C-alpha positions in Angstrom: 90.5 96.5 53.3 92.8 93.2 53.5 92.3 90.4 55.5 94.3 90.0 59.1 95.4 86.2 58.9 96.0 85.7 54.8 96.7 82.6 52.8 97.9 83.0 49.3 98.9 80.7 46.4 102.6 79.6 46.0 102.6 82.3 43.0 100.9 85.1 45.0 103.5 84.5 48.1 106.2 84.2 45.7 105.4 87.9 44.5 104.9 88.9 47.6 108.5 88.0 48.9 110.1 88.5 45.4 111.2 85.0 44.5 109.7 82.7 41.6 107.4 80.2 42.3 109.9 77.6 41.6 112.0 79.0 44.4 109.1 79.0 46.8 108.3 75.0 45.8 111.9 74.4 46.7 111.6 76.0 49.9 108.1 73.8 50.6 110.3 70.9 50.0 112.8 72.5 52.5 110.1 72.9 55.0 108.4 75.9 54.2 104.7 75.3 55.5 101.7 74.8 53.5 98.2 74.3 54.3 96.1 71.0 53.5 94.5 72.9 50.6 97.9 74.1 49.2 97.9 77.1 50.2 100.9 79.2 52.1 99.6 81.2 55.4 101.4 84.3 55.0 102.2 85.0 58.7 103.8 81.3 59.1 105.3 81.5 55.9 107.2 84.7 56.4 108.1 83.8 60.0 109.5 80.3 58.5 111.4 82.1 56.0 113.1 84.6 58.6 113.8 81.8 60.8 115.2 79.4 58.2 117.1 81.9 55.4 119.2 83.4 58.0 122.6 83.3 56.7 124.6 83.4 59.9 123.0 80.2 60.5 124.5 76.9 60.1 126.5 77.4 56.8 123.3 76.5 54.7 123.6 76.3 51.2 127.2 77.6 50.9 130.7 78.3 52.6 131.0 78.4 56.3 132.6 81.7 57.0 136.4 81.3 57.4 137.0 85.1 58.0 137.9 85.8 54.0 136.4 89.1 53.3 134.1 88.1 50.2 131.2 86.0 51.1 130.0 83.1 48.4 127.2 83.6 45.7 125.0 81.3 47.9 125.7 83.6 51.2 124.9 86.7 49.2 121.6 84.8 47.4 120.6 84.3 51.1 121.3 87.7 52.4 119.1 89.2 49.7 116.6 86.5 50.2 116.5 87.5 54.0 116.2 91.0 53.0 113.5 90.4 50.6 111.5 88.5 53.3 112.2 91.2 55.7 110.4 93.7 53.6 107.6 91.5 52.7 107.2 91.0 56.5 107.0 95.0 56.8 104.7 95.1 54.1 102.3 92.3 55.5 102.7 94.1 59.0 101.4 97.3 57.3 98.5 95.5 55.8 97.5 94.0 59.1 97.6 97.5 60.7 100.5 96.2 63.1 102.7 99.1 62.1 102.6 102.8 63.1 103.9 105.7 61.5 106.8 106.8 63.8 106.4 110.7 62.6 102.7 110.4 63.4 103.0 109.0 66.6 105.8 111.5 67.8 103.6 114.3 66.6 100.3 112.9 68.7 102.8 112.7 71.7 103.8 116.3 71.5 100.4 117.4 70.5 98.9 115.3 73.7 101.5 116.9 76.1 101.1 120.5 74.8 97.4 120.4 75.6 98.1 118.9 78.8 100.6 121.7 79.4 98.2 124.3 78.5 95.2 123.1 80.7 97.7 123.0 83.7 98.5 126.6 83.1 94.8 127.6 82.4 94.1 125.9 85.7 96.8 127.9 87.6 94.7 131.2 86.2 91.4 129.8 87.3 92.2 128.4 90.5 94.3 131.4 92.0 91.6 134.0 92.5 89.5 131.0 93.8 92.2 130.2 96.6 92.9 133.6 97.4 89.3 134.4 98.1 88.7 131.1 100.1 92.1 132.1 102.3 91.7 135.8 102.2 95.4 135.9 100.8 96.4 138.3 98.2 95.1 137.2 94.7 98.4 138.4 92.9 100.9 136.8 95.6 98.8 133.6 95.5 99.0 133.3 91.5 102.6 134.0 91.6 102.9 131.1 94.3 100.9 128.8 92.0 102.2 129.7 88.7 105.8 129.2 89.9 105.0 125.6 91.3 103.3 124.7 88.7 106.1 125.5 86.0 108.6 123.8 88.3 106.1 120.6 88.2 105.9 120.7 84.4 109.7 121.3 84.4 110.4 118.1 86.2 108.0 116.0 84.0 109.7 117.4 81.0 112.6 116.0 82.5 111.4 112.7 83.7 112.7 110.1 80.9 110.0 108.5 79.2 110.9 104.9 80.5 110.5 106.0 84.1 106.7 106.8 83.2 105.6 103.4 82.0 103.0 101.6 84.1 104.6 99.2 86.4 102.2 96.1 84.9 
């Protein structure tokens, strides 16, 4: 099980982000944070790289965009490094269990919704005869009314956008 907040050597960090140890040393000279023991905190290092290797900021190390259709070699290298850093950030977040699988989350949500729908419909079948007995009503008519009202209620819930179901707090 990987540690949640890791520190790595320059070599390990370089391998994580797909750069050479020499390039990491250059980035340290440019401000990449290093701990007192010479190790690089992975989270802090990735965050620094995302902030400072953005090719759209301040035209560092290459030409400032003049509207030309072809980027300079330096701009392409910075963009490549940024993509590598973003991939490393995703891998790190996955190691820390900060990401969830969208397919698994969707399947879980649908399974839960289906189970709740089935439980509501089963409640109608259990409650209709009891309500009819207590009120002296026709059991079939009571069931028909409850079943119709529950289906309308479930349709309304299904039509409600998920954003409206979030807690206000």
